[in-house]
N, C-alpha and C positions, 0 to 999 in steps of 0.2 A: 667424448663424455660427450652429452647433451650439453645444448646451452643452457641458460636460464631463460624466464619469460621475460624478455624484451620486446616479443611483440604481441603482448597483452596490451597495448594502452593504444586500441584499433580505434572504430565505430563505436556505437551507443547499446547497437546491437549485438556486434561479434568483434573479437579483440581483433588488431589487424595479421594479416595473412593468413585469414579465416574466409571459411565459404558458410553463406547463411541462406539456411534452410528455410523461406517466411512460412510456407504451409506445416513445416514440421515443429516451428520454434528452434530449433536447434544449430549448433556449429559446431564446424567440422576443420581439422588440421592434418596434414600431411606433413608430415616430418623429413627433411631432407639427410635427415644423419643416421648412423645404421646402427639397429643397439637390441638386446637381449628382447623377447614377450616381457619378461620380470622390470628391465628396466625400465620397457618402451609403457608399462603398468603406472610404476611409480614417478614417470614424469606425466604421462594426463594429467592422474588424480593431485597429484604434490606441484609441480607446477606450471600443468594446465587449468587444477578447480575442475577437470571434469573426468573423465574416463575413457576407457581404450572402446574405440568403436561397439557398441552395439546393434542391430542392424533388423528389425523388427517388421519390415515389410516390401513389397517388390518396389514402393515408389523410391523407398527411404535407399534399396539396393543400388536403383539408378541412378539419384543423386549423387550417393557416394564414389561409385564408378565413374562418374563422372569429375569428380573432386580428381580422381588418380588421374586420370585420361587430360587434367592440367599442367600436370606436372612435367620437369622437364625429362627424367627418363621416369617413361609410365612402364617401364616393363619388370622394373624390382619390383617384385609382390612387398605388402606393408601387411602386419600383424593388423587381427580385430580382438575383441574382446571375447572369443569363445575358448573355453577350456573342456578337457575330456572329463566325464564324470561318471561317475563307480554305476551307475545303474541307466538305465535305456532312458534314451538314445544312449547316451555316453559322452553326451556333451552338454553344456550348459551355457551361460552370456557369466561374466565373471559376478555381475550384480545377483548371480543366482536364480536370476529368470530365466525360465526354461524357452527355449527355440521353439517358436512357433513359425518362421520362416526359414529356407536357407535356400542356397543357389550352390550345388559343389560344382568343381571342373567335371566337366563332361558328364553334369546330370547323374555320379558315382557318390552316395554318401561314404565317408569311411570304415576303414573297417581295423581290426586289432589296434586302435589307439591304447599307449600307454601316456604312465603318469607324466612324461617328457614330451609329450606331445601337445601341441597347440593348433592356431587357425592362421591363415593370413589369405589376405585376399589377391589374386595375381588377374591382373588387367590385361594381357596378351588377348587381343582380338580371337585368336584360336585354340585359345586355355583361359577364357576369363571366367572368375568361381573362387570358390574358397574351397581350401585343400588343406591338410597335413602337415606341419614343418618341426621339424627339432627347435625346443624353444629357446634352443640356446645361440641359432643362427644369427648372425646380427644384417637386419632387413630394415625396413621403414616401415610406418608404425601411423595410425590414424587415432585422433584423440574426438570425442565429443565432449560438448557441453551445453548445459540450457543459455539460450540467450540471453544475456546480462542485461538486468533492469538498472538505470539510476532514474527515479521518477521524483516531478517537482508537482504534483498533483493539485487541482483546487478544484473544490465539488461546491456547488449551491446547491439549493432545496428544504425542502420541510419533511423530507423522508427520502434514502437513498443505502449505499451497501459500497463500501470498499473492503479490499483484499489485499492481498500481498499477489507480488508482482507476478504475472503468471497462472495464479491459484484456477484451478487445481493441480497446474502441473505444480514440482516442486522448484523452489525460489534457487537465486544462484548468491553461494558462497560470497558475502566480501560488501552484498548489493544494501545502499543505503537509501529510502523512500521514504517520503514527505506528504502526508494528504494533510492539507486547511482544511476544512469544513465550515462552511458560514448560512447561518439559516436567519430568517428573516428576523428587524432588529424588533427587538420585546423576549422573544422568545430566549431559549436554552437548548443546548445540544444535549440528549440521550444518547450515548453512546452503548452499544451490547456487541461484545463476540459472542460468534455464533458458535464458533468450530477452533481450535488453535493444538497445531502439531508442528515445533520449532524444537528447536536441538537449543542445547542449553549453553551456546555461545552467544547465541539471538536475543537481542532484546525489542522493548515496543514501549516510548514513550508516549503518554498522553501527557498534550499541554494544557494547560486552560487559558488560553489565548489563540488571537493569530498566527504564531510562528513557536518556534525552539526557544523563543527567551522567555516564554511567558514561563509561569511557576507550573510545577510538574503536577500534574492530578493523579497519574499512576503508573507504575514503573510496572511490565506483564514480561515474565520470563519464563520457562520452558517448565517448574511447577506451579504456576500460577493458576489460581482455577478466577480470573475476573468476574467480579459483579456488573452491574452496571455502570456507567462511570456519566455524571453530570456535569458542563461547565455552567460558571458563574455567568458566564454573557453568551450572546451567540454565534461565540469562535471557537473551537478546538481545533486543534494541530494532533496528528497522529505520527511518532517517527517511526521507521522499523530500522532497527542497524540487523545485519544477517551476519551471524559469527562467520568462521574461514574454516569451521571443522563439519556445515552440515552435509557437504560433497552430494549437495543435490538429492537426498533423498528425503527429507522434511517438505510438506505440503503446504505447510504453510498456514494460514490464516485467514476469516473474516469476518468481518463485522458489520453491523446494520447501523444507523444511525437514526435521530426522528427530535424534530422539532417539539417543544411543549412548553406551556406555558409556566412557568417554575411558582410554587406553593409556597406562600411567604405568611409571616404575621404579622410583619412590620415592615416598615423601609420609606424610603426620601427618594427624591427628585429634584432639579434643580435645573433655571433653564445655563444653557452652555455660557461657562467662563464667567458662573453669581458668583458673587455682586458684581465685580465689574462688567459689562453690556456685552449682550449677548450679541453675535454675527448677524447680520442678513440674511435672508431666503434659507433660514431655517425649516428643517422636516422632519420632526421627530416624535416618533410613538411608541406604545410603552405598555405590555398590559398589566394588571394587577390580579393577583390571584391567589385567594387566601382558601383555608378549609371550608369546606363542605358543614353547614347547618353555621356558621359566623359570617356576619356583611362585614361593610369596612367603615370607616369613621376617618375620612380626611381633611385633614390641616392644612391650611395655605397661610403659611406666615407672614410671605411677602410679595408683594406685587407691583412692578410696572412695566406696560408696554407703551408700544405706541400703538394711541385709541384707535380700535374698529382696524387696526392693521396686523398687530402681534397679537394673537390670539392665545390662550389655554383655555382645553375643555377635558371635559370628564366625561363619558359618556356610559351611560348601560344599557349595552342594545343599541335601538332604535330612538331611546331618553336621552335628553341629555340633562345634568347631574350639574354641573358647573361650566359656565361659558364666560370668558373673563376677557377683557383687553383694555389698555389704559392706566387706571388709577382703581386703586380699591381702598375705600376710604375707613371701613372697621377694619381690622386685621386685630387677631389672628383671626379666619372664618375659619366656620368648620359645619361640615356637612356630610350628611351619614343616607350611607343605602345598606338593604339590606341583602341584596344582591351581593355574590363571595368571586365576580368577576366584573372588571370596570377597564376603563380606555381612556388612556390617559394620550391625547393629539397637543403638538405646540411647534406652532408652525409663523414666519414672520414673512414680511415681504423685503425689497428691494431698500429701502429708504434709513429711517430713522431708526434710532436701536436705544434698548435704556439694558437697567439693569435685570429686571426678568423677574423670577419668582424661587422662592422656598415653597416645597411639597413635604408634607412626608401624612405617609395612612398606618393605620392598629387594626388589627379583626378584632371584632368584637361580638361577640355571643349573640347570637340571633333570641 
């Protein structure tokens, strides 16, 4: 009886007891127990979450040969994931992919294969290569699986992209990856999925904030056709939870993000902690963007700061609409711009603090 997957608690790239091929982005394992071809297939698929090894190049062949040479008894052959097939060349990999590379013992392609013929890797110096064997023989076997990714990724910028681990290489079953996207203050995040190919046990959660405790904007599954997703702040989080049933057959997903100025028809802003005192050394920037053909009416309801040191400014391009510090005598104060875009800046120094400000705005048709 083959042992269960106690060796699957290894390093982040490959499980314990596996060999990591960095340039191939694959992990390889040689069983020290002997079993039939069918049991080897089941173990590699169900227990090891991979497959009986397929070999697609001379480079990969050489790596697997090296792995076999590291075993205590490297003269015992090992099952590979090659089976007989009804049509020429009469063999295929068990995932049904065509054989584009071979390395037969003595350079001789097998003949007279039957439905009970399987293939094994012999690593003896005199007879290195693949040969046919009775599928019911008990020999070693070689498993292969994709590199396991468990990612916690932080992305900062105004535009960019994120993908499932290893994309476009299929993702590994059971992987959990978290992507925290931040754009500059005053912007929100537009997130658009361009490609989606996930199994029916996989989920993608999109959160409206800097972590997975934020409110969920959308949950995406294999049947979803996601539209553009927009955050309400300058941070958004994507959590990818791969199911256990994908078997390394699904390519995954890709998405692009962009920082945009949100379009609003009204809004408000206060100094931090208002109406309690704000902090020293604040520096806050906010964009206001209303629909085309509208202007903006700003109303300042309350204002009190250290004179000439702690300043609220509203700018339209290079022009200043409002510049306040100290005490404003006549409140509420209202000012209008015909522009549909404005910038609000609040800065404080390192000394005196006060209660700050309360500001609102509304779109007004030009």
